[in-house]
C-alpha positions in Angstrom: 75.1 80.5 134.5 76.3 82.4 131.1 76.9 80.6 128.0 80.5 80.2 128.7 81.2 78.6 132.0 78.3 76.7 131.1 80.1 75.4 128.1 83.2 74.8 130.2 81.5 72.5 132.7 79.8 70.6 129.8 83.4 69.7 128.4 84.7 69.3 131.6 81.7 66.8 132.7 81.9 64.6 129.8 85.7 64.4 129.6 85.1 63.5 133.6 82.9 60.3 132.6 85.0 59.2 129.9 87.6 58.4 132.2 87.2 54.7 133.1 90.0 53.7 135.3 88.9 52.6 138.4 92.3 52.2 140.0 92.8 55.9 140.1 91.1 58.8 142.8 88.5 61.4 141.9 91.1 64.3 141.9 93.5 62.4 139.7 90.8 61.5 137.3 89.5 65.2 136.9 93.4 66.4 136.8 92.9 63.6 133.5 89.4 65.5 132.1 90.5 69.0 132.6 94.1 67.8 130.4 92.8 66.1 127.6 90.0 68.9 127.2 93.4 71.4 127.1 95.4 69.0 125.2 92.3 68.9 122.6 92.3 72.4 122.4 88.6 71.9 123.7 89.3 75.1 126.1 91.6 77.4 124.4 94.2 79.5 125.8 93.6 82.4 128.4 89.9 80.4 128.5 88.6 80.6 132.5 87.8 77.5 134.1 84.9 77.9 136.4 85.9 77.6 140.0 86.3 75.0 142.7 82.6 75.5 144.1 81.7 75.1 140.2 83.1 72.2 139.4 82.7 70.4 142.3 78.5 71.0 142.9 78.5 70.0 138.9 80.2 66.3 139.3 79.1 66.2 143.0 82.7 65.5 144.4 84.5 67.8 147.8 85.4 70.8 146.6 88.9 69.4 147.9 89.3 66.7 145.0 88.9 69.9 142.3 91.5 71.8 144.0 93.9 69.4 144.5 92.9 68.8 140.1 94.0 72.3 139.6 96.6 72.5 142.0 98.1 69.4 139.7 97.9 71.6 136.5 99.2 74.0 137.8 102.0 72.5 138.6 102.4 71.3 135.4 101.7 75.2 134.0 98.6 73.9 132.1 96.6 76.2 134.7 96.8 80.7 135.7 96.2 81.5 138.2 96.1 84.9 139.5 93.9 86.2 142.8 90.9 88.0 141.7 91.1 86.5 138.6 90.5 82.3 139.5 92.0 79.6 137.0 92.6 80.4 133.6 94.3 78.0 131.0 98.0 78.2 130.0 98.6 76.2 126.8 100.4 77.5 122.7 99.8 75.1 120.4 103.4 77.0 119.0 104.9 76.6 122.6 104.5 72.5 122.4 105.9 69.8 119.9 102.6 68.5 118.8 102.5 65.0 118.3 100.3 62.6 115.7 99.4 59.0 116.3 99.8 56.8 113.7 96.1 57.4 112.9 96.2 61.1 112.2 99.4 61.2 111.0 100.1 64.3 108.3 101.7 62.6 105.2 103.4 66.4 103.5 102.5 65.3 99.9 99.4 65.2 101.0 97.5 68.5 100.0 97.8 70.8 96.7 101.1 72.7 96.1 100.7 76.4 97.3 100.7 78.8 94.3 103.4 80.4 92.6 101.8 83.8 94.1 101.0 82.1 97.2 104.9 81.7 97.6 105.8 84.7 96.2 104.4 86.5 99.1 105.3 84.0 101.8 108.9 84.9 100.5 108.8 88.5 100.5 107.5 88.4 104.0 110.1 89.8 105.8 110.5 92.7 103.5 107.3 94.0 105.3 108.5 96.6 108.3 106.5 95.2 110.6 106.6 96.1 114.8 104.9 95.3 117.7 102.3 98.1 118.8 103.5 98.7 121.8 106.8 100.4 121.5 105.8 103.9 120.4 109.3 105.3 121.1 110.4 105.6 118.3 108.9 103.7 115.2 108.7 105.4 111.9 104.8 106.1 110.1 103.6 107.1 113.4 101.7 110.9 114.1 101.7 112.8 117.4 99.4 109.9 118.5 97.7 111.6 122.2 96.7 114.8 120.2 93.7 113.0 118.3 91.0 114.6 119.4 88.9 111.2 120.4 86.4 113.1 122.2 85.5 114.2 119.1 85.5 111.4 116.6 83.5 110.0 119.7 81.1 112.0 119.3 80.6 111.5 115.3 80.8 107.2 115.6 78.0 107.8 118.7 76.6 109.7 116.6 76.2 107.9 113.2 74.7 105.1 115.3 72.1 106.8 117.5 71.0 108.1 113.4 72.1 105.7 111.0 69.1 103.7 109.2 68.1 100.2 109.3 69.1 100.1 105.2 72.2 101.4 105.7 73.0 98.1 107.6 73.9 96.7 104.5 75.9 95.9 101.6 78.1 99.3 101.0 79.6 99.8 97.5 83.6 98.6 97.4 85.1 102.0 96.3 83.3 104.2 98.7 80.2 105.5 100.1 79.6 109.3 98.2 79.9 111.7 100.4 83.0 110.5 102.1 84.1 110.4 98.7 82.8 114.4 97.8 84.6 115.2 100.8 87.9 113.4 100.6 87.6 115.1 96.6 86.7 118.7 98.0 89.7 118.7 100.6 92.9 117.7 98.6 90.9 120.6 96.0 91.4 123.4 98.9 94.7 121.2 100.2 97.0 119.7 97.6 94.9 121.9 94.9 94.4 118.4 93.3 91.4 118.8 90.9 89.6 115.3 90.2 86.0 113.6 89.6 85.1 112.0 93.2 84.2 109.1 90.8 87.6 108.2 90.5 88.7 108.3 94.3 89.0 105.1 95.3 88.3 104.0 98.8 91.1 101.7 100.7 92.5 100.0 104.2 95.6 102.0 103.2 98.3 102.5 101.1 99.5 98.7 101.0 96.1 97.3 99.5 95.7 101.0 96.8 99.1 99.1 96.1 98.0 96.0 96.2 94.9 97.1 93.7 97.1 98.5 91.4 100.0 96.0 91.0 97.1 93.5 90.7 95.1 95.3 88.0 98.3 96.2 85.9 100.6 93.7 85.7 101.9 90.2 84.7 104.3 87.9 85.8 108.0 89.5 84.7 106.6 93.5 83.6 108.9 95.9 84.5 108.1 98.1 87.2 110.7 100.9 88.8 111.3 102.0 92.4 112.8 104.6 93.4 115.9 103.5 95.4 116.0 103.2 98.9 112.4 103.4 99.0 109.6 102.0 100.9 111.2 98.3 102.1 107.3 97.1 101.9 106.5 99.0 98.0 109.6 96.7 97.4 107.7 93.8 98.8 104.7 94.2 97.6 105.4 94.4 93.9 108.2 91.8 94.6 105.9 89.9 95.5 103.6 90.4 92.3 106.5 88.5 90.6 106.8 92.1 88.8 110.7 93.0 87.8 112.3 95.6 89.2 114.4 98.3 88.4 116.3 100.6 90.8 116.9 104.3 90.1 118.8 105.9 92.5 117.9 109.3 93.5 119.8 112.8 92.9 119.1 116.2 94.5 116.4 117.1 92.3 114.7 113.5 92.5 114.6 109.7 90.6 117.3 110.6 88.1 115.9 111.1 84.8 118.8 110.3 83.3 119.1 106.6 84.7 115.6 106.3 83.6 116.4 107.5 79.4 119.3 105.1 80.4 117.1 102.0 80.9 117.9 98.8 78.6 114.3 97.6 79.8 112.6 100.0 76.8 108.9 99.1 78.2 107.8 100.2 81.7 104.8 99.7 83.1 104.6 101.4 86.1 107.2 104.0 88.0 106.3 104.4 92.0 107.2 107.7 93.2 107.2 109.5 96.5 107.7 113.3 95.4 106.9 115.3 98.3 109.3 113.4 100.5 111.5 111.2 99.2 111.1 107.7 101.7 113.3 107.5 103.3 115.9 110.5 102.4 113.7 113.3 102.9 114.6 114.4 99.4 112.1 116.1 97.6 111.5 116.4 93.6 111.6 119.6 91.8 108.7 121.1 89.5 111.1 120.6 86.6 111.4 117.1 87.7 107.6 116.9 87.9 107.5 117.6 84.5 110.1 115.8 82.9 108.6 112.7 84.7 106.1 113.3 83.0 107.1 113.4 79.7 109.5 110.4 80.1 106.0 108.3 81.4 104.3 110.1 78.4 106.9 108.8 76.4 106.4 104.9 77.1 103.4 105.0 77.7 103.8 104.4 81.4 101.8 105.2 85.1 103.1 106.8 87.7 102.1 106.6 91.4 102.4 108.7 93.3 103.0 107.9 96.9 102.3 111.0 99.0 102.6 109.5 101.9 102.7 112.6 104.4 101.7 115.9 101.8 100.7 118.6 104.4 104.2 117.7 106.4 106.1 117.7 103.6 105.0 120.8 101.8 104.6 122.4 105.2 107.3 124.9 104.5 107.5 125.0 101.0 104.6 124.0 98.3 105.0 122.5 95.0 102.3 121.0 92.6 100.9 117.4 93.1 102.3 115.5 89.9 98.9 114.2 89.7 97.7 118.0 88.9 100.6 119.1 86.4 99.7 115.3 84.9 97.0 116.3 81.4 97.0 112.9 80.5 95.2 110.5 83.4 98.3 108.6 83.6 98.7 109.2 87.3 97.3 107.3 90.4 97.3 109.3 93.3 97.8 107.8 97.1 97.0 109.3 100.2 96.5 108.1 103.9 94.5 109.0 106.9 97.1 105.8 108.6 99.9 108.7 109.2 98.4 111.6 110.0 95.5 110.6 112.2 96.5 107.2 113.8 97.4 104.0 112.1 94.2 101.8 113.3 91.9 104.1 111.1 92.7 101.8 108.6 91.7 104.4 106.0 93.3 105.5 103.1 92.4 106.2 99.5 93.8 106.7 96.1 93.0 108.9 92.4 93.0 106.3 89.7 92.3 107.1 85.8 89.7 106.3 84.9 90.5 103.8 82.6 91.7 101.5 85.3 88.3 102.0 87.9 86.3 99.1 86.9 88.9 96.0 87.0 89.4 98.3 90.4 86.2 98.4 91.6 85.9 94.9 90.3 88.7 93.2 92.3 87.6 94.8 95.2 84.0 92.9 94.9 86.3 90.1 94.6 88.5 90.8 98.6 87.3 92.9 101.1 84.5 94.3 99.8 84.4 97.2 101.5 86.0 99.6 104.4 82.8 99.7 106.9 80.3 102.1 106.5 80.5 103.7 109.6 84.0 104.8 110.1 83.9 105.9 106.1 80.7 108.2 107.8 82.6 109.5 110.1 85.7 110.2 108.3 83.2 112.1 105.8 81.9 114.3 109.1 85.8 114.6 109.9 86.5 116.6 107.0 83.2 118.2 107.1 83.2 120.2 110.0 87.1 121.5 109.7 88.1 119.2 112.5 90.5 116.9 109.8 92.6 121.1 109.1 92.4 121.6 112.8 94.0 118.5 113.8 96.9 118.3 111.2 97.8 121.7 112.4 98.0 121.0 115.7 100.0 117.5 115.5 102.4 119.9 113.2 102.7 121.7 115.0 103.8 118.8 118.3 105.9 117.2 115.7 108.2 120.4 115.2 108.7 120.8 119.1 109.4 116.6 119.0 112.1 117.1 116.2 114.1 119.7 117.5 113.5 118.5 120.9 115.3 114.4 119.4 117.5 116.4 117.1 118.9 118.6 120.1 119.3 115.3 122.9 121.0 113.1 119.6 124.3 115.6 119.4 125.3 114.4 121.7 126.0 111.2 120.0 129.5 110.7 118.8 128.4 107.3 116.7 125.5 108.5 114.5 124.1 112.2 113.3 121.1 112.4 111.5 120.9 113.9 108.4 119.8 117.5 108.2 116.9 118.5 106.6 114.2 120.8 106.9 111.0 119.5 108.5 109.2 117.6 106.0 108.6 114.6 107.4 107.7 112.9 110.9 110.8 110.6 111.0 114.4 111.3 110.5 117.5 108.8 109.0 120.5 108.5 111.1 124.2 107.6 109.1 126.7 106.0 111.5 129.4 107.8 111.6 132.0 105.3 111.1 131.4 101.9 108.8 128.8 100.0 109.6 128.1 96.4 108.3 124.3 95.2 107.6 125.3 92.0 110.4 125.9 95.5 112.5 123.0 97.5 111.9 120.5 94.3 112.8 122.3 93.8 115.8 121.7 97.0 117.1 118.4 97.1 116.3 117.7 93.8 118.2 119.6 95.8 121.4 117.3 98.8 120.8 114.5 95.9 121.0 115.1 94.3 124.2 114.9 98.1 125.4 111.4 98.9 124.0 112.8 100.9 121.6 111.9 100.6 117.3 113.3 101.9 115.0 113.9 100.5 111.2 116.8 99.8 109.2 118.1 102.4 106.7 119.7 99.2 104.6 116.1 97.4 103.8 115.0 100.4 102.1 118.1 100.1 99.4 116.6 97.0 96.4 120.4 96.3 95.4 123.1 96.8 96.2 125.5 98.8 98.2 123.4 99.5 100.9 123.6 102.5 103.1 123.5 101.2 106.6 121.8 103.5 109.2 118.7 104.1 111.3 115.2 106.1 110.7 113.8 107.2 113.5 110.5 107.8 114.0 110.2 110.8 116.6 106.8 112.8 116.7 104.7 109.8 118.8 107.4 110.2 121.8 105.9 112.4 124.2 108.8 115.0 125.4 110.1 113.3 128.2 109.8 110.1 126.8 112.5 111.3 124.4 114.7 112.7 126.5 114.8 108.8 128.4 115.1 107.2 125.8 117.6 108.9 123.1 119.8 108.9 125.8 119.2 105.0 126.3 120.1 105.0 122.8 123.3 106.8 122.5 124.4 104.0 125.7 123.5 101.5 123.0 126.1 103.2 120.1 129.2 103.2 122.8 
């Protein structure tokens, strides 16, 4: 008998023996016993119940009695029965009204208050773009998932576990293992002309963690932070939650406006977050001159720049411009990259190149929080880079993405309600603007209707930090196969009317 079955039978038996009312029959007694276990969460949601035969043998009652008890629970929707699968518990606490007796009633003032920082994160959670993993079309931020070389990755992972030493199963350094950091440094040198000491690289689970680390070690409540406007809602959420004073700066044809920066009344700007390779979500590429001007501005204002290079290979596919980091001679640029948007989100791997004076503080914060990314994943990623699998995969992904982008554009031309912004291939998402004025409420309603049809898109208005906000839709086209693109775009055009 397996441990789960033994546990479940034990819980039911104990509850059954507690039913001391002699005026009820055995199947009702068993029904109350199992129901009590479910309500007390001793048998949680989706938990498998023993077969009627097993319960009958354990309690020494007839199988018919057990069947009747199960049937009563089925009628109350406390259980679900599936042919070939048996009976499972169907009771979610969040869907039921929780009741307390007078002895256990919770007093709302009986707990310490949530901190200001905790409340700040709670208040701003709605800013983050979060969505179900089941809706691939047309969720922004996804690469062509179906071309990822699963077998290569699986073989590398199997090799790791075949040869790993026991000593490697202990704690790992919080900023990442040296082989991965060295291979990332080499890859960045070859692919992006970035030269850095590998010890400046911090391995993280993704861009949000990089931002959280940098914001936490630099920003005090009320410190001034410049963000491009529009920008990533997730970036907005992090800095707003950390209680920074957000200063939105508009974008012109060359990128973040230096004129607007020079006109700011707030003189002490601690941080400026930019996406120069492909300004999110509009797709503007920051010119070389503007990058140099931004560095000069940062130097004059003693400001740290966060260069978020989230889709570098795609953004620089047609035209290569030096990164801000490679132009920086004062070590005041944090360079952020992620493998989640290039390989697949579930890999949970990213990196940041941190100015030397911040490394100690960032490492200390990591030690106090997530500790480290799983070494097994780091080793596999290191080998994936070293064996040139990363370059080959990115090349394949870009080729597939270009085909899907063109197909999406061709199909969307049939829409009379929206127009796709015309940009060269520089991103794995597209922005569509409404041809007539649409309010934020109407935009939200359209997004809800699309979601009902299992079509996931993001709001353009949500990317703006302050008013006026432009409405529109952000589509991630590259993870949808060709036949899906055709079907789903037709559905979108029908919903738009």
